[in-house]
C-alpha positions as CSV (number, residue, x, y, z in Angstrom):
1,M,4.1,21.4,20.0
2,A,1.0,20.2,19.1
3,P,-1.5,19.8,21.4
4,A,-1.8,16.3,23.1
5,L,-4.1,14.2,21.4
6,Q,-8.0,14.2,23.3
7,L,-9.5,11.0,21.9
8,D,-12.2,9.3,23.7
9,H,-12.0,5.6,23.7
10,P,-9.5,4.2,26.4
11,E,-6.1,3.2,24.8
12,D,-6.0,-0.5,26.3
13,D,-10.0,-1.9,24.4
14,E,-9.0,0.1,21.5
15,L,-7.7,-3.5,19.1
16,S,-11.4,-4.9,20.7
17,G,-12.9,-7.2,17.8
18,Y,-9.5,-6.5,15.6
19,R,-7.5,-9.3,14.3
20,Y,-3.7,-8.2,14.6
21,R,-1.0,-9.7,15.5
22,L,2.2,-7.9,16.6
23,L,5.6,-8.3,14.4
24,E,8.4,-6.4,16.0
25,G,6.1,-3.9,17.3
26,W,4.6,-3.8,14.4
27,V,0.9,-4.9,14.3
28,M,0.0,-6.9,11.6
29,P,-2.7,-9.2,10.2
30,P,-2.7,-12.7,11.3
31,E,-1.9,-14.3,8.1
32,I,1.8,-12.3,8.5
33,T,4.1,-15.2,10.1
34,D,7.0,-15.4,10.9
35,E,8.0,-18.6,8.7
36,S,6.4,-15.9,5.7
37,F,7.8,-13.0,7.1
38,A,11.6,-14.0,7.5
39,S,11.3,-16.0,3.9
40,S,10.5,-12.4,2.5
41,R,12.5,-10.7,4.2
42,N,15.4,-13.1,3.3
43,L,14.5,-13.9,-0.2
44,P,17.5,-13.5,-2.7
45,T,16.4,-11.0,-5.5
46,R,18.0,-10.6,-8.7
47,P,18.3,-6.6,-10.1
48,T,15.1,-7.6,-13.1
49,D,12.8,-7.7,-10.1
50,I,10.3,-5.3,-8.9
51,C,8.6,-5.0,-5.4
52,F,6.0,-2.6,-5.5
53,V,5.5,-0.8,-2.0
54,S,3.0,1.0,0.2
55,Y,0.6,1.5,3.3
56,P,-2.6,-0.5,2.5
57,K,-5.1,1.9,0.3
58,S,-3.2,3.7,-1.0
59,G,-2.8,3.0,-4.9
60,T,-1.7,-0.3,-4.4
61,T,-3.4,-2.0,-6.9
62,W,-3.9,1.3,-9.4
63,L,-0.1,0.5,-9.3
64,A,0.0,-3.4,-9.6
65,Y,-2.0,-2.7,-13.0
66,I,0.5,-0.4,-13.9
67,L,3.3,-2.3,-13.9
68,V,2.0,-5.4,-15.7
69,L,1.1,-3.7,-18.4
70,L,4.5,-1.7,-18.3
71,T,6.4,-5.0,-18.1
72,Q,3.7,-7.5,-20.5
73,K,3.2,-9.8,-17.3
74,K,-0.1,-9.2,-17.7
75,K,-1.4,-13.3,-17.2
76,D,-4.7,-14.4,-16.5
77,S,-5.9,-11.9,-13.9
78,L,-4.3,-9.5,-11.8
79,E,-3.7,-11.4,-8.8
80,T,-2.0,-13.7,-10.4
81,S,0.4,-11.6,-12.7
82,Y,3.2,-11.0,-9.3
83,V,3.3,-12.7,-6.0
84,W,2.8,-11.9,-2.2
85,P,5.1,-14.0,-0.1
86,E,5.1,-11.9,3.3
87,S,1.1,-13.5,3.5
88,D,1.0,-17.1,3.4
89,R,-2.6,-16.7,2.3
90,T,-1.6,-15.9,-0.7
91,F,1.6,-17.1,-1.2
92,Q,2.2,-20.9,-0.3
93,G,5.4,-21.5,-2.4
94,T,8.5,-21.8,-1.8
95,A,12.0,-20.0,-2.2
96,E,13.2,-22.9,-5.4
97,D,9.4,-21.8,-7.1
98,L,10.0,-18.5,-6.7
99,A,13.1,-19.1,-8.4
100,Q,11.4,-20.3,-11.3
101,L,9.5,-17.6,-12.1
102,D,10.5,-15.4,-15.2
103,D,12.2,-12.0,-15.2
104,P,11.1,-9.5,-14.3
105,R,9.3,-10.7,-11.7
106,I,7.1,-8.5,-9.6
107,F,6.5,-8.2,-5.5
108,K,4.3,-6.9,-4.2
109,S,4.9,-5.7,0.2
110,H,3.0,-3.7,2.4
111,M,6.2,-3.4,4.5
112,P,7.8,-0.5,6.1
113,Y,11.0,-0.2,4.5
114,H,13.2,-2.5,7.2
115,M,10.5,-5.5,6.6
116,A,10.4,-5.4,3.1
117,L,10.7,-8.6,1.1
118,G,14.3,-9.3,0.3
119,T,15.7,-6.1,2.5
120,P,16.0,-3.2,0.4
121,A,19.3,-2.2,1.8
122,R,21.2,-4.8,1.1
123,S,19.0,-5.6,-2.4
124,P,19.3,-5.3,-6.3
125,C,15.5,-5.2,-6.6
126,R,13.8,-2.1,-7.3
127,Y,11.3,-1.2,-4.8
128,I,8.4,1.6,-6.1
129,Y,6.3,3.0,-2.6
130,I,3.3,4.4,-3.9
131,A,2.2,7.3,-0.5
132,R,-1.3,8.9,-0.6
133,N,-2.4,11.2,1.6
134,P,-3.4,9.7,5.6
135,K,-6.6,11.0,5.2
136,D,-8.0,9.3,2.7
137,V,-6.1,6.5,3.6
138,C,-7.8,5.9,7.1
139,T,-11.7,6.3,5.1
140,S,-10.4,4.0,2.2
141,Y,-9.4,1.8,5.0
142,Y,-11.9,1.5,6.7
143,Y,-14.6,-0.2,3.9
144,F,-12.7,-2.3,3.2
145,E,-11.4,-3.8,6.7
146,R,-15.5,-3.7,7.3
147,N,-15.2,-6.5,4.5
148,Q,-12.3,-8.6,5.2
149,S,-12.7,-12.2,6.6
150,W,-8.8,-11.8,8.1
151,S,-9.5,-8.3,10.0
152,G,-12.9,-9.8,11.9
153,F,-14.9,-7.9,9.5
154,F,-14.8,-5.1,12.0
155,D,-17.5,-3.7,12.8
156,G,-15.9,-1.1,15.8
157,G,-18.0,2.1,13.3
158,W,-15.9,5.1,12.1
159,D,-14.5,6.3,15.5
160,R,-13.2,4.1,16.9
161,W,-11.8,3.0,13.8
162,F,-10.2,6.9,13.0
163,E,-8.4,6.5,16.8
164,M,-7.4,3.6,16.0
165,F,-5.7,4.5,13.4
166,V,-4.3,7.9,14.6
167,R,-2.8,5.4,17.4
168,G,-1.0,3.6,14.4
169,K,-3.3,0.8,16.2
170,V,-4.2,-0.8,12.8
171,Q,-2.6,-3.7,10.2
172,R,0.3,-2.2,9.1
173,G,0.5,0.3,12.3
174,D,1.5,3.6,12.3
175,W,1.5,5.7,8.6
176,F,3.4,8.0,9.6
177,D,6.6,5.3,10.5
178,H,5.7,3.6,7.2
179,V,5.3,6.2,5.2
180,L,8.5,8.5,6.5
181,S,10.8,4.5,6.3
182,W,10.6,5.4,2.7
183,W,10.7,8.4,2.2
184,E,14.2,8.7,3.5
185,K,15.8,6.1,1.5
186,R,14.1,8.0,-1.5
187,H,17.4,8.7,-2.8
188,Q,18.8,5.7,-2.6
189,E,19.5,4.2,-6.3
190,N,16.8,0.9,-5.6
191,V,13.9,3.1,-4.3
192,L,11.3,5.4,-6.0
193,F,9.4,7.2,-3.8
194,V,5.6,8.0,-6.0
195,K,3.0,10.1,-4.2
196,Y,-1.1,8.6,-5.6
197,E,-2.0,12.9,-6.3
198,D,0.6,13.1,-8.2
199,L,0.2,10.2,-10.2
200,Q,-3.5,11.2,-11.1
201,K,-3.1,14.6,-11.3
202,N,0.2,13.9,-13.9
203,F,-0.7,10.4,-15.1
204,D,1.8,10.4,-18.6
205,S,4.7,12.1,-16.8
206,E,4.8,10.0,-13.3
207,L,4.2,6.6,-15.8
208,K,6.9,8.2,-18.0
209,R,9.2,8.4,-14.4
210,I,8.2,4.8,-13.5
211,A,9.4,3.7,-17.2
212,D,12.6,5.5,-17.1
213,Y,13.0,4.0,-13.5
214,L,12.6,1.2,-14.6
215,H,14.8,1.4,-17.8
216,I,11.4,0.7,-20.2
217,E,10.7,2.9,-23.5
218,V,7.5,4.0,-23.7
219,D,6.2,6.2,-26.5
220,D,3.0,8.3,-26.5
221,A,0.8,5.3,-27.5
222,V,1.7,3.7,-25.0
223,V,0.8,5.7,-22.2
224,K,-2.4,6.3,-23.8
225,E,-3.1,2.8,-23.7
226,I,-2.0,2.4,-20.6
227,R,-4.1,5.5,-19.2
228,D,-7.1,4.6,-20.8
229,T,-6.9,0.7,-19.8
230,V,-6.1,1.9,-15.9
231,S,-8.7,4.1,-15.4
232,F,-11.0,4.1,-12.5
233,S,-13.9,3.4,-14.6
234,N,-12.6,0.7,-16.6
235,M,-11.2,-1.4,-13.7
236,K,-14.3,-1.1,-11.4
237,T,-15.9,-3.1,-14.4
238,N,-12.4,-4.9,-15.8
239,G,-12.3,-8.7,-14.4
240,F,-9.1,-9.0,-14.0
241,S,-8.4,-6.5,-11.6
242,S,-10.4,-8.5,-9.5
243,L,-10.8,-10.4,-6.3
244,A,-13.6,-10.8,-6.0
245,N,-15.1,-13.1,-3.2
246,R,-11.7,-15.1,-2.9
247,D,-11.2,-17.0,0.2
248,G,-12.8,-14.3,1.9
249,H,-11.0,-12.0,0.4
250,T,-12.8,-9.2,-0.8
251,C,-11.1,-6.4,-3.0
252,F,-12.8,-3.2,-4.4
253,F,-12.8,-0.1,-5.5
254,R,-14.4,2.7,-4.2
255,K,-13.7,6.0,-5.2
256,G,-10.3,6.7,-6.0
257,K,-10.9,10.2,-5.8
258,V,-8.3,12.7,-3.9
259,G,-10.5,14.6,-1.2
260,S,-13.4,11.9,-0.2
261,W,-12.1,11.8,3.7
262,R,-14.2,15.3,3.3
263,E,-17.6,13.2,3.3
264,Q,-16.3,10.6,6.3
265,F,-14.5,13.3,9.1
266,T,-16.4,15.2,11.6
267,A,-15.0,19.0,12.3
268,K,-13.0,17.1,15.7
269,Q,-11.9,14.7,13.8
270,T,-10.5,17.3,10.9
271,E,-8.9,19.4,13.9
272,V,-7.4,16.5,15.7
273,F,-5.4,14.5,12.5
274,D,-4.5,18.5,10.9
275,S,-2.5,18.8,14.5
276,M,-1.1,15.8,14.5
277,Y,-0.2,15.6,10.8
278,R,2.0,19.1,11.4
279,D,4.0,17.9,14.0
280,R,4.5,14.3,12.5
281,M,5.2,16.2,9.4
282,A,7.4,19.0,10.4
283,D,10.7,19.2,8.7
284,T,10.5,16.1,6.8
285,G,10.0,17.8,3.6
286,L,6.9,15.6,2.6
287,S,4.3,17.3,2.1
288,F,0.3,15.9,0.4
289,D,-2.4,17.0,-1.6
290,F,-6.1,16.7,0.6
291,D,-8.0,17.8,-2.3
């Protein structure tokens, strides 16, 4: 049994200065309204639909880019190549508008399994969930949220952020609950579970696994072309992948490497997190590479 968390800030004050709303008990961005959430959850889906899902800062944009290239759905920019209906900031259309989109439709979601677009338990849509080790997620998410208008440009400092994250009091809620909600469904026919670290270390084989799941044939030349296109050096400079400064939304790629958490976590934070990780992940069968 892991020891009780010994943290510094009182729980009732941990969200001060951070913008959020509660939705079915989950901490969510204010832009996830009751209406947009219901519309996304109840969206009629098709067997040709693809929905990529993640906890924030888990390789979401990287996976989106891969899917757009695999399906040849590339448009003028990445954000116009897929649809994110759960957010009323990113989608102002109607169900009728979505019905007019050509197949395959590509959707994005940051929801746990039971709250995701189309209700996965009864949807014919193909879901791809990408998960990343939580220490790197926590670190990347901290720098991301400091630049976002919807979170109030969080300025509570790293120590406060760390404590909010381990308590599940950041937008999209508890990392463990979120990831495990999808991991537990990994054997379902319409769910593919991908680990960010595996995609980094074994890109070609993981890309082929994704392509096989989507019933898309790729040869070695296509794999190489996609690998080169979605390299992090390319993505940092490629305008196609940029959402920079649109409606107060700054999207950026930091390092993308595995193990960047070591530059941020203190020894005490590492001890606290490792204890919690062992407790929460015990008997799940899921593990992550942290370096």
